[in-house]
C-alpha positions in Angstrom: 225.6 247.0 262.7 228.8 247.7 264.6 228.7 251.4 263.8 225.2 251.6 265.3 226.2 249.9 268.6 229.6 251.7 268.9 228.1 254.7 270.6 226.5 252.5 273.3 229.7 250.6 273.8 231.7 253.8 274.2 229.1 255.3 276.6 229.2 252.1 278.7 233.0 252.2 278.7 233.1 255.8 279.8 230.6 255.6 282.7 231.9 256.8 286.0 230.9 254.6 288.9 229.4 256.2 292.0 226.1 257.0 293.6 226.7 260.7 294.0 225.2 263.5 292.0 228.6 264.4 290.6 229.1 261.1 288.9 225.5 261.1 287.7 225.9 264.5 286.2 229.1 263.6 284.5 227.6 260.4 283.1 224.6 262.4 281.8 226.8 265.0 280.1 229.0 262.2 278.7 225.9 260.7 277.1 224.9 264.0 275.5 228.2 264.5 273.8 230.2 261.7 272.4 233.7 262.4 271.1 235.2 259.5 269.3 238.8 259.3 268.1 239.1 258.6 264.4 242.8 259.0 264.0 245.5 256.8 265.5 245.9 258.8 268.7 243.8 256.4 270.8 245.7 254.0 273.0 246.2 250.7 271.2 244.1 248.7 273.7 241.4 251.3 274.3 237.8 250.7 273.4 238.1 253.5 270.7 241.0 251.7 269.1 239.4 248.3 269.3 236.2 249.6 267.7 238.2 251.3 264.9 240.1 248.1 264.2 237.0 246.1 264.1 235.3 248.5 261.8 238.4 248.4 259.5 238.3 244.5 259.6 234.6 244.5 258.7 235.3 247.0 255.8 237.5 244.4 254.2 235.2 241.5 255.0 237.1 239.9 257.9 234.4 239.1 260.4 236.6 236.7 262.3 239.3 239.4 263.0 236.6 241.9 264.1 235.2 239.3 266.5 238.7 238.7 267.9 239.4 242.4 268.4 236.1 243.0 270.2 236.1 239.8 272.3 238.9 241.4 274.4 236.7 244.3 275.6 236.1 244.2 279.4 233.8 245.8 281.9 230.7 247.6 280.8 231.9 247.9 277.2 231.9 244.0 277.1 228.3 243.9 278.2 227.3 246.5 275.6 229.0 244.7 272.8 227.8 241.2 273.8 224.6 241.1 271.7 226.6 242.1 268.6 229.3 239.6 269.3 226.8 236.8 269.8 225.2 237.6 266.4 228.5 238.0 264.7 229.8 234.7 266.0 226.6 233.0 264.8 227.0 234.6 261.4 230.6 233.5 261.2 229.6 229.9 262.1 227.0 229.9 259.3 229.6 231.3 256.9 232.1 228.6 257.9 229.5 225.8 257.6 228.5 227.0 254.1 232.2 227.1 253.0 232.6 223.6 254.3 229.5 222.4 252.4 230.6 224.1 249.3 234.0 222.4 249.5 232.3 219.0 250.0 229.9 219.6 247.1 232.8 220.5 244.8 234.7 217.4 245.8 231.7 215.2 245.2 231.1 216.8 241.7 234.8 216.2 240.9 234.5 212.5 242.0 231.4 212.0 239.9 232.9 213.7 236.8 236.3 212.2 237.5 
């Protein structure tokens, strides 16, 4: 689920690049404690805000909107969310195909009964 992968996405987004012991220590500490904004104080285009919007979209059943929001992630966060996005896009394609088949089936029934 998106909630399960959100922590990994945020950790990837917050990694500090560098080979030194300071960046390694900061990254380890950042992985121990994860603070996630749940209010509206996060910058509109931040990873926190995008995850929150996607979770809200999923809560109302709008998978397409959640995909659109998360497709815009960049850098390490994009790599962390990629498996979820791939699965979500496949699920959306199946849902759209089933909707199309349902529409065709209803049309065919209407013609036969018509």
